[in-house]
N, C-alpha and C positions, 0 to 999 in steps of 0.2 A: 504494500500500500504506500503510495507516495502522496503526501499531503503538502501542498504549497500554500502558505498563508496568503499569497497574492490572489488566490482563487476564492477568497472569502466572498460570501454573499453580501451585498451592500443594500441599504435601504434605497429604494427608488422613489423619490418624491415628485417625479415629473407628472404623475397622474393623480397625486393626492390633492384633496381639496385645499384651497388657500387657507393658511393659518396665520393669525396675527399674533406674533410673539410679544408678550408684554413685560417679560422679565429676562434679564441677562445675568447669569451667574458665572463667576469664575471660581473654580474649585482647585484647591491645593491637594494634589494626589500624593499618596505614599510613594516612596522611592524604593520599596522592597522588591518590585518587579518592573521591568521596562514596559510591558504592554497590558498586564492584567488590570491595573487600576482604571485605566481609561475604558477598557472593554467592559468592566463591571458597571461603570456609570451608564453606558449605553444600554447594556442588557437590562438593568433595572428600569430605565425609562421605557424601554420596549415592553417589558413584562407588565408594567402598570398601565400600558395603553396611552401614554402621555405623548403629546406632540412636542418635538424638540428639534433643534438644529445645532449641530456642533459648529461654532463660529471659528474656533481656533484651538489647535492642540499644540501646546508648547511645553512639553514635560519639564517639571512636574505640574504644570498648570493646564487646565482645559476650560474653555469658555463655551457655555451652552445657553442658547435661547430657549425659553420655555413659555407656555401659554397660561400658566397658573402658578400662584405663589404656594399652593398646596403641595407642589412638588418638593418643597424643602423638607416638610415633615416626612414624606415618603423616603427621600434619599437619606435623611438622618437615621431613620429606623433600619434601613436595609443595608447600607454600604459598609464594607469592611476595610477597603484599601484607599479610603479618602480621609484626609485630615480635617478639612473644613470647607465651607462654601460661603461666598459673599455676593451680595448684589453689586454688580459692577457699576462704578461711577465713571471711571475712565481708565484707559491704558495708554502708555507712552513709552518713549525710549528711557532707558535707565540713565537718566541725567537729572541731577538735583535741580538745576534751574528750570528744566522743562516740567518736572514734577510740581515744583512750587507754583509755576504759572498755571498749570492745569487745575490745581486746587483753588487758586484765586479766582478762576473763571467759573468754578462750580457754584450752583445754587445750594447754599448750606443752611437755608432757613429751617430745615427739619431738625437741626441741632439746637437752635436758639432756645434758651431757657432749660436746657437739659444737660445732664452730665455725659461725658464721653471719654473714651480712651483711644489712643492710636497704637495699633500693634503691627509691627513690620517684621516679616520673616525674610531673611536674606538667603537666597539659594545661588551660590556661586560668587565669584569675586566682584566687589563693588567698592567705590571710593569711600563710602560712608557706612559706618556700622549701623546695625538695626536700631540700637538704642539712640544713637545720634539722629537717625532719620525720624524716629518717633517723636523726639523732642522738637525737632525742626518743624515737622508737619503739624504737630499740636499747637505750636506757637502761631503758625500761619492761620490755622483755623480759629484760634481765639481772637486774633486781630480782625477777622472778617465776620464774626458772629456776635450777637448780643445775648448776654445772659447765660451763655454756655460756660461750663466749667469742667476742668479735667478731673476725672475720678478714676484712679487706676484699678480699684477693687469694685467689682459689680457696677460698672457704669450703665446708664440707660441705653447708650449706643456705643458699639465698638466699631471703630473704623479700621479696616484691614488692608494692609499693603503687603505685596509679595514682590521682592526684588530679584529678578533674574539677571544674568550678565548683560542681556541685550534689551530687556523689557521690564516695565514696572506696571503692576496691576493694583488698583485701589478701589475699595468699595465698602459697603456696610455689611458687617458679618451677619450671616443668616443662621448658621448652625455649625457646631463641631461634632464630629463623629465620636462617640464614646468608645474608643478603641480598647480601653482598659477592661470593659465588661467581657470582651472575648477572652482575655487572659484569665479571668476568674472561672471560665468554663474549660480550661485546659484539661486534657485527658487525665493527668495525674491527680486532679482534684475531685474526680468523680468517684462514686462508690465502687464502680466496676471498671477496672483498667485492663486494657489489652495493648501490648507493645505495638508500635507502628502506626497508631491512629493519627490522622491528620490534625493539625492545629485548628482551633475553631475559626480563625480568620480565613484560612484556606477553605475550610468546609463551607463557610458562608459565601465565599467567592464562587465556588463550584455550583452551589444552589442558585445564586444570582445569574450565573452564566447559562443555567438551564432555563432561564426565563420563568422560574417558578411563580405561580400566581396564588394569591391568598384565596382561600375557600375552594381550591381545586386540587385534584389528586397529584401528589408527588411521590416518587418511588426511588429508594436506594436498594438495588437488588443484591448488594454486598455490604449490608449495613454495619456489620461488626458491632462495636460498642456504641454505635448510634450517633456519631458526630454529625453526619449530614442530616439525619432525621431530626436531631435537636434543632439545627439551624433552620430547617424548612418549617418546623412547627412554630418557631419563634416569629416567623413573618406571616403566620396565619394559614399555611397550607394544610391540606388534608394529607399529612405526612405518613408514609408507610415505609417500613424497613423489612428486609428479608435476609436471613442468614441460614446457612446449612447446619450450624452448630447450636444445639438446644441451650447449652449453658450460656453461650454468647447472647442468644435472644433474651434470656432472663436477665442477664447483666445489662443489656441495652434498656430494658424496661425499667430497671432500677435507676439508671442514669437519667432517663426521661422524667421519672417521678421526682428524683432529687432536684431537678432543675425546673419543676412545675410545668413541664411540657406535655401537651396533649397530642399524642400520636394516634392516628386512626387505627393502626395495627402494626405489630411486629410479628412477622410470620416466620416459621421455620420451613425452609424449602431450599431447593437447588436452583440457583440463578440460571442454569441451563434449561430449566423447565418451569418457567414462571407460572404460578397458578392464578392467572388473571385473564380477564376477557379482553379481546382486541378493542382498541380505540378507547380504553378506559382511563388512560394516564395522560395528564397534561404535560408533565415534565419529569425527567429522570436525571439524577446525578449520582455518580458512584466512583469509588476508588477500589478496584479489584485487588485481591490479596496477593500482591507480589512482595517478595523480600521480607516476609514475616511469617510467623507461625500460623498455620491454617490447615483445616481438614481438607482443603482443596489443593494442597501444595503439590500433589502428584499430577494434577491436571495441568496441562500446558496453558500458560497465561493467554497466549494467542488464541487458543481454542475457546477459552472462557469468554474473551472479549468478542470473538466472532459469533459465538452462540448468542451473546447478549444483544449484539447489533441486529441479528436476524429477528430476534423476538421484539426488539424495540420498534422495528419497522411496522409490526402489527399492533403492538400495545399502545403506542403513542397516538393521540388524536392528531388529525391533520393540522399542521402548524405547530405541533408540540416539539419540544427540544430534548435532547439527551446530551449531557456533559459528562465525559469520563476522563480519568487520569490513568496513565500507564507509562512504563518505561518506553522511551523513544524506540528502543530496539525491538519492542514487541509489535510495532506497527508494520514491520516488513512482512509482506504476504497477506496482510489483513485486507479483506474486501468489504467495501461499503455497499449495503443493499441499495437497490436502485431508487427507492423512495426516501432515502436519507441523503440529504445534501449538506456539504460542509459549510458551516457558518464562519468558524474561526479556529485557529490553532495557536497555542502558546507553548513555549519551552521553558521549563523551570529547572534550574540546577539544584540538585538535592545534596549530593556529595560527589566525591571524585569518581565513583563508579556508577553513579545513577543520574541520568538526565530524564526528568519526567515531562511527558507531553500531556497537555490538556486540550482535548478535542471537543468541539461543540458541533452537533449535527441537528438538522431540522427535518421533520417529516413533511414532505410536500404533498 
């Protein structure tokens, strides 16, 4: 199987109805992977059926037009590889004089009579430190507003700047992703632990890339200790897990209960013979059992994944997605069923002897 990222399906807006975008957000993405953070943002917007347009991608910043402010609450709840997002006021070259001029030309009446703070994050070399930039911009804003006051702790308005080597982005902070909550769910903190489980942030990204939808069926056919099922249930999916080992199924249920997650079902079964009817699943995400203890260790990984894809072609609703991770070496000789089309592929370095591929397919 040869998968080329350049063959990704792209949104085609040429026949879409005209949409008037009323908000422009700039988002500071995590730098933990070169392509997954941006892909996750797009996948969540698609999953939620929201109208959007990517104006600019300048890692680690992405600028997106959206048609509703409600999108902020959705993104804050679902994203794992984004740091924060702000309503864009302006963007310009990374030049102090140009930044000052842009702020002086802004209508800052929305700050008058309120407390504010300026927070600047520097990504890459620039002539002024983040702290110096915050003081400088705060002073400019104070001079041009009436009744506004600087308050560094819990201000009414936080003005957000991100300085890149060639660009500066400035806006009103909309939200920060509570990334620390994912760390609290790490496998070693759960009552049932099995080595090799994915970290919660990666689980959430895989769920998001599968375009999982709240109130609709989601399946992890190699659910193990339940990491993906936990993340799917937390965004409101009808989350189901399946594992061939009875002890692991019971352990997964313990983990779900401990985290107050409501899974639709955790089934004992063989992922090569899924006990579900065709067209019943909206989205699937999974991490098959490679390089770790498993009762399936004698079955070739490629055969497992091949059997899964054949079944996914039938199980997924039309328009549904499957996201799966596996060693890049296991893709050789893999055949994609004709009704599954490649959406995207990402490569993730795990360690010296393992490069993980993350593949997203859509049933047409």
